PASEVEX-515971 format. One line per 8 residues: number of its first residue (from 1); for each residue x, y, z negated of C-alpha. Coordinates in Angstrom, 3 decimals. Example, Ala and Ser with C-alpha at 12.3 -4.5 7.8 and 13.67 -1.06 7.14 Angstrom:
// PASEVEX-515971
1	12.300:-4.500:-7.800 | 13.670:-1.060:-7.140
END
This chain:
// PASEVEX-515971
1	157.498:45.265:-72.417 | 153.566:45.442:-73.446 | 152.032:42.754:-75.212 | 148.410:41.207:-74.445 | 147.808:42.571:-78.110 | 148.502:46.064:-77.143 | 147.283:45.978:-74.166 | 143.727:44.726:-75.627
9	144.350:47.283:-77.886 | 144.811:50.015:-75.299 | 141.429:49.256:-73.881 | 139.732:50.221:-76.574 | 139.453:53.443:-76.276 | 138.541:53.480:-72.838 | 135.647:51.598:-73.531 | 134.229:53.667:-76.175
17	135.298:56.528:-74.055 | 132.583:55.223:-71.371 | 130.030:54.544:-74.363 | 130.373:58.100:-75.339 | 129.537:59.201:-71.850 | 126.795:58.030:-71.317 | 125.803:59.067:-75.163 | 126.516:62.595:-73.863
25	124.517:62.777:-71.143 | 121.067:63.639:-72.906 | 123.185:66.346:-74.627 | 124.153:68.004:-71.385 | 120.313:67.544:-70.502 | 119.288:69.400:-73.173 | 122.152:72.344:-72.918 | 120.845:72.845:-69.172
33	117.202:72.556:-70.258 | 113.887:71.377:-68.609 | 111.096:72.796:-67.602 | 109.111:69.790:-69.450 | 111.140:69.811:-72.557 | 110.435:71.762:-75.431 | 112.961:74.280:-76.869 | 112.866:75.287:-80.727
41	115.224:77.911:-80.425 | 114.096:79.485:-77.400 | 110.188:80.048:-79.489 | 109.712:84.066:-79.747 | 110.192:85.430:-83.220 | 107.896:87.494:-85.008 | 109.704:90.839:-83.979 | 110.070:90.189:-80.310
49	106.397:89.206:-80.125 | 105.739:92.743:-82.155 | 108.273:94.541:-79.783 | 106.229:93.313:-76.896 | 103.122:94.307:-78.281 | 104.306:97.750:-79.134 | 106.294:98.018:-75.684 | 102.541:97.785:-73.919
57	101.253:101.552:-72.980 | 97.959:102.506:-75.570 | 94.566:102.876:-74.840 | 94.041:106.247:-74.322 | 91.334:107.764:-76.766 | 88.081:108.454:-75.848 | 86.263:111.741:-76.203 | 83.596:109.987:-78.044
65	86.629:107.979:-80.461 | 88.088:111.120:-80.576 | 85.518:113.399:-81.975 | 84.861:110.655:-84.650 | 87.896:110.742:-85.854 | 88.035:113.992:-86.012 | 85.356:114.285:-88.041 | 85.972:111.111:-89.965
73	89.509:113.509:-91.097 | 87.301:116.494:-92.162 | 85.148:114.141:-94.144 | 88.149:112.878:-96.075 | 89.805:116.145:-96.524 | 86.469:117.426:-98.122 | 86.516:115.083:-100.323 | 90.222:115.922:-102.083
81	90.113:118.987:-101.335 | 86.492:120.412:-102.523 | 87.829:123.471:-103.947 | 89.501:124.387:-100.433 | 89.088:127.844:-100.075 | 90.787:131.322:-98.536 | 94.309:131.600:-100.270 | 94.826:135.532:-100.251
89	93.265:137.659:-103.478 | 90.414:139.875:-102.432 | 87.253:141.434:-103.525 | 85.937:143.083:-100.402 | 86.036:142.573:-96.497 | 88.680:145.554:-96.405 | 91.209:144.230:-99.025 | 90.796:140.819:-96.605
97	91.898:142.427:-93.614 | 94.662:144.261:-95.112 | 96.140:141.298:-96.895 | 95.360:139.102:-93.545 | 97.696:141.704:-92.054 | 100.523:141.566:-94.353 | 100.574:137.629:-94.464 | 102.057:137.481:-91.127
105	105.830:135.829:-91.441 | 105.864:135.535:-95.197 | 103.542:133.562:-97.858 | 100.265:134.092:-99.373 | 101.473:134.059:-102.459 | 104.079:136.965:-101.802 | 101.119:138.403:-100.479 | 99.324:138.099:-103.304
113	102.086:139.425:-105.933 | 102.242:142.617:-103.511 | 98.811:143.857:-103.179 | 97.383:144.315:-106.656 | 99.827:147.645:-106.632 | 98.997:148.382:-102.785 | 95.104:148.487:-103.602 | 95.429:150.520:-106.809
121	97.069:153.295:-104.517 | 95.334:153.042:-101.861 | 91.637:151.626:-102.413 | 89.678:152.439:-99.338 | 90.342:152.825:-95.256 | 90.288:156.901:-95.998 | 93.108:156.680:-98.904 | 95.408:154.239:-96.823
129	94.946:156.147:-93.475 | 96.279:159.466:-95.674 | 99.586:157.231:-97.214 | 102.867:158.395:-96.628 | 104.568:156.475:-94.398 | 107.281:155.793:-96.706 | 105.406:155.293:-100.017 | 103.367:152.728:-98.090
137	106.458:150.621:-96.777 | 107.612:150.463:-100.386 | 104.915:148.832:-101.515 | 104.272:145.894:-99.146 | 108.412:145.905:-98.524 | 108.869:142.259:-100.341 | 106.262:140.979:-97.564 | 108.962:141.630:-94.767
145	108.425:143.542:-91.733 | 107.580:146.410:-93.764 | 107.792:149.179:-91.147 | 106.343:147.213:-88.493 | 102.813:146.292:-91.063 | 103.097:150.045:-92.439 | 102.388:151.340:-88.965 | 99.438:148.938:-88.845
153	97.890:149.077:-91.722 | 97.850:152.826:-91.230 | 96.365:152.512:-87.557 | 93.499:149.980:-88.513 | 92.208:152.410:-91.572 | 92.098:155.199:-89.207 | 90.416:153.305:-86.809 | 87.506:152.194:-89.677
161	87.523:155.968:-90.546 | 86.980:157.099:-87.512 | 85.135:154.691:-85.481 | 83.497:152.921:-88.083 | 82.659:154.913:-91.018 | 85.347:153.709:-92.762 | 83.350:150.372:-92.787 | 85.011:147.205:-91.647
169	82.984:145.944:-88.590 | 81.096:142.109:-88.620 | 82.032:141.444:-84.760 | 84.858:139.774:-83.432 | 85.813:141.968:-80.580 | 85.206:145.069:-82.953 | 87.648:143.831:-85.434 | 90.695:142.531:-82.508
177	90.418:146.242:-81.273 | 91.892:147.432:-84.633 | 95.909:147.968:-84.414 | 97.483:145.073:-85.815 | 94.655:142.839:-85.785 | 94.443:139.609:-83.484 | 92.315:136.742:-83.394 | 93.317:134.935:-86.013
185	93.273:137.870:-88.699 | 89.351:138.690:-87.048 | 88.382:134.524:-87.415 | 89.966:134.695:-91.192 | 87.707:138.282:-91.479 | 84.475:136.888:-90.124 | 84.713:133.532:-91.834 | 85.502:134.445:-95.614
193	83.727:137.663:-95.710 | 80.894:138.047:-93.149 | 79.965:134.494:-93.355 | 80.617:134.006:-89.600 | 81.943:130.900:-88.898 | 85.460:130.843:-87.016 | 88.826:128.629:-86.686 | 91.792:130.165:-88.261
201	94.600:128.770:-85.940 | 97.735:129.671:-88.058 | 101.211:128.027:-88.257 | 99.515:124.711:-90.649 | 96.547:124.877:-88.791 | 98.805:124.376:-85.094 | 101.144:121.505:-86.256 | 98.232:119.428:-87.911
209	95.918:119.553:-85.068 | 98.854:118.506:-82.999 | 99.858:116.030:-84.970 | 96.770:114.489:-85.550 | 96.282:114.657:-81.320 | 92.855:116.550:-81.456 | 94.952:118.997:-79.008 | 98.227:118.765:-76.969
217	97.670:122.694:-76.622 | 100.282:125.139:-77.640 | 98.388:128.304:-76.691 | 96.690:129.479:-80.346 | 92.752:130.509:-78.177 | 93.564:127.329:-76.463 | 93.766:125.482:-79.549 | 90.709:126.866:-81.329
225	88.532:126.557:-78.399 | 89.104:122.352:-78.072 | 89.150:122.150:-82.015 | 86.058:124.024:-82.170 | 84.733:121.206:-79.527 | 85.246:118.694:-81.602 | 82.888:120.245:-84.611 | 79.564:121.709:-85.188
233	80.046:125.475:-85.331 | 78.825:125.548:-88.996 | 82.234:123.043:-89.722 | 84.661:126.010:-88.575 | 85.296:127.742:-91.673 | 85.713:124.824:-94.298 | 87.813:122.669:-91.796 | 90.211:125.627:-91.646
241	90.780:125.691:-95.482 | 91.050:122.007:-95.439 | 93.723:121.662:-92.410 | 95.639:124.575:-93.888 | 95.351:123.270:-98.113 | 96.648:120.155:-96.791 | 98.803:121.314:-94.320 | 100.744:123.752:-97.469
249	100.595:120.548:-99.741 | 101.019:117.383:-98.061 | 101.511:117.357:-94.589 | 104.850:119.576:-94.410 | 106.390:121.396:-91.246 | 109.823:119.457:-91.875 | 108.980:116.617:-94.582 | 105.722:115.172:-94.510
257	104.824:113.325:-97.415 | 103.079:110.276:-95.146 | 103.212:107.774:-98.429 | 101.299:110.647:-100.369 | 98.883:110.843:-97.635 | 95.138:110.026:-98.344 | 94.615:110.296:-94.352 | 97.418:108.195:-93.125
265	95.067:105.262:-91.809 | 93.496:107.876:-89.051 | 96.705:109.911:-88.148 | 98.549:108.501:-85.017 | 101.993:110.371:-86.462 | 102.336:108.479:-89.871 | 105.973:107.429:-90.639 | 107.393:111.059:-89.111
273	107.441:111.597:-92.694 | 108.565:109.939:-96.136 | 106.512:106.696:-95.952 | 107.300:105.670:-99.842 | 105.007:106.100:-101.817 | 107.297:107.054:-104.580 | 109.204:109.367:-102.667 | 106.673:111.154:-100.839
281	104.873:111.897:-104.175 | 107.777:113.744:-105.154 | 107.103:116.126:-102.054 | 103.811:117.070:-103.324 | 103.569:121.348:-103.336 | 101.016:123.300:-105.195 | 98.506:122.045:-107.704 | 98.876:118.152:-106.190
289	102.453:118.385:-107.632 | 101.380:120.135:-111.015 | 102.385:123.675:-109.395 | 100.172:126.697:-108.988 | 98.936:127.567:-106.289 | 98.985:130.843:-104.029 | 96.579:132.990:-105.770 | 97.335:135.143:-108.740
297	92.864:135.000:-109.152 | 92.117:131.708:-107.690 | 88.280:130.522:-107.989 | 86.686:128.594:-111.186 | 87.079:125.452:-109.379 | 90.257:125.561:-108.940 | 92.303:122.266:-110.484 | 95.725:124.650:-110.651
305	97.145:127.151:-112.561 | 97.259:130.637:-111.386 | 100.105:131.811:-109.592 | 102.282:134.264:-111.658 | 102.483:138.152:-110.928 | 105.505:139.850:-108.325 | 108.856:139.414:-110.632 | 107.347:136.966:-113.436
313	110.425:134.936:-112.733
END
């Protein structure tokens, strides 16, 4: 039988439960949330805000802004590479023409290591046109594709002998008519042997101008036309040297050294490569990393040591 005291004791929890129920009502409302209540937990974080900003489509760059950015990149590169130059060793237009043909699918360094013996054996177009094909092939073998290149060299030498009195012509239309000579080779010769401005669209140049969003084209002639339209004609030859220098030394194909790049603030592709400054420095090539450049006979103002001759280790 339950006493009055037991009954009173038993009722206390019920009363407490009633009070607890009243106290939980605000918590229920807060959990559900109302439009008037501030929810600190629901406040967007900085990361979420930045992700919202990054998800917004960026405003297309105007033509004027593109021209200004491109020209500023060129000015910055001119300060970084005041000694930029063609990286093929040559002493006359014929040597430059031959060296440029040989440079296809190989490095300028390998060409420079090969041409001293080649030019000693065949110093003129007449000599090279009369060369024994097998002997010529053996001399240029280190550059790769030596059979096709030997045919081109003998063909262009014969054309120079027969059609141009043994002289390299100084016009684009004449140069591209020679066997094995395309627009890129012609522009190299015109710009560096004759002082005629031209853009050299090699693999380095193509890679960088696309990373910089100067063009979306993939065809070399269309790339050349679009880039030419961004700069005055007087800048074309030196622009080519600077871009190619930068592509070989810092903005590499597989792992660009973004963290060591002097034009990183102007590059829309920043972050494709190593961004840590110390790690990026280890990726630098040639004189930027204390190593020799491509030439065995670099110009006097070149800051790095000459490259070693063929077979020098």
